[in-house]
C-alpha positions in Angstrom: -7.4 29.2 -47.6 -6.9 32.6 -49.2 -10.6 34.7 -50.0 -9.0 35.4 -53.2 -10.0 32.3 -54.7 -13.6 32.5 -53.6 -13.9 36.1 -54.8 -12.6 35.1 -58.3 -15.0 31.9 -58.4 -17.9 34.3 -57.5 -16.6 36.8 -60.4 -16.4 33.8 -62.7 -20.1 32.5 -61.7 -21.3 35.9 -62.1 -19.7 36.4 -65.8 -20.8 33.0 -67.0 -23.7 32.1 -64.9 -26.1 33.6 -67.7 -24.5 30.9 -70.1 -26.4 28.2 -68.0 -25.5 24.6 -69.0 -23.2 26.1 -71.8 -20.9 27.8 -69.0 -17.5 26.5 -68.8 -16.8 24.3 -65.5 -14.7 26.3 -63.1 -12.3 24.0 -61.1 -10.1 25.4 -57.9 -7.0 23.2 -58.3 -3.5 23.2 -56.5 -0.7 21.9 -58.7 2.6 20.8 -57.4 5.6 20.6 -59.8 9.3 20.9 -60.0 11.2 23.7 -62.3 14.3 22.8 -64.6 16.6 23.1 -61.2 14.7 20.4 -59.4 13.0 22.9 -57.0 9.7 21.9 -55.5 6.8 24.4 -56.0 3.1 24.3 -55.6 0.5 26.9 -56.8 -3.3 27.4 -56.3 -4.9 28.1 -59.9 -8.6 28.5 -61.3 -9.2 26.6 -64.5 -12.3 26.9 -66.8 -13.0 24.2 -69.2 -15.8 22.5 -71.0 -18.4 20.6 -69.0 -17.7 17.7 -71.5 -13.8 17.6 -70.8 -13.0 14.7 -68.6 -10.3 14.9 -65.4 -7.8 12.9 -67.9 -8.0 15.8 -70.5 -7.7 18.5 -68.0 -4.7 16.8 -66.2 -3.1 16.2 -69.6 -3.4 19.8 -70.5 -2.0 21.0 -67.4 1.0 18.4 -68.0 1.6 20.0 -71.4 2.0 23.5 -69.7 3.9 22.5 -66.7 6.4 19.6 -67.7 7.7 19.1 -64.2 4.3 18.1 -62.7 4.3 16.0 -59.8 0.5 16.5 -58.5 -2.8 17.6 -59.0 -5.6 18.3 -56.3 -9.3 19.9 -56.7 -10.8 21.6 -53.8 -14.4 20.2 -53.8 -17.6 22.3 -52.6 -17.4 20.5 -49.0 -14.1 21.9 -48.6 -12.1 18.9 -48.8 -9.1 18.2 -51.4 -9.3 15.2 -53.9 -6.4 14.1 -56.0 -6.6 14.2 -59.8 -3.0 13.3 -60.3 -0.3 11.9 -58.0 3.3 10.8 -58.5 3.7 6.8 -59.0 4.0 5.0 -55.8 7.5 4.4 -54.8 8.1 0.7 -53.7 10.6 -0.2 -51.0 12.6 -3.2 -52.0 14.0 -3.9 -48.5 17.8 -3.4 -49.8 19.2 -0.2 -48.1 18.9 2.7 -50.4 16.9 0.8 -52.9 13.5 1.7 -53.9 11.8 2.0 -57.4 8.8 3.5 -59.1 5.9 1.3 -60.2 
């Protein structure tokens, strides 16, 4: 993991810490998406949003900005990643070359 993000998180905490309970929530995310040509990308981002905002509203906001979004995960304080949004599962129908999204 790149230390740039922990440095940015510390800076955000320093800038917003005086706001107490009114400080926006800072979340360290990784987003996977495809561009118009279908090329896969992933990018780490820090997102600030109101404490009362739900995960669903955060995912929807990111989907509006990245139409090719395929997945979002959040880095938790314990250093593990947690999925916020994943693509629908693909089911194998048992026939060669045949699968479908659920």
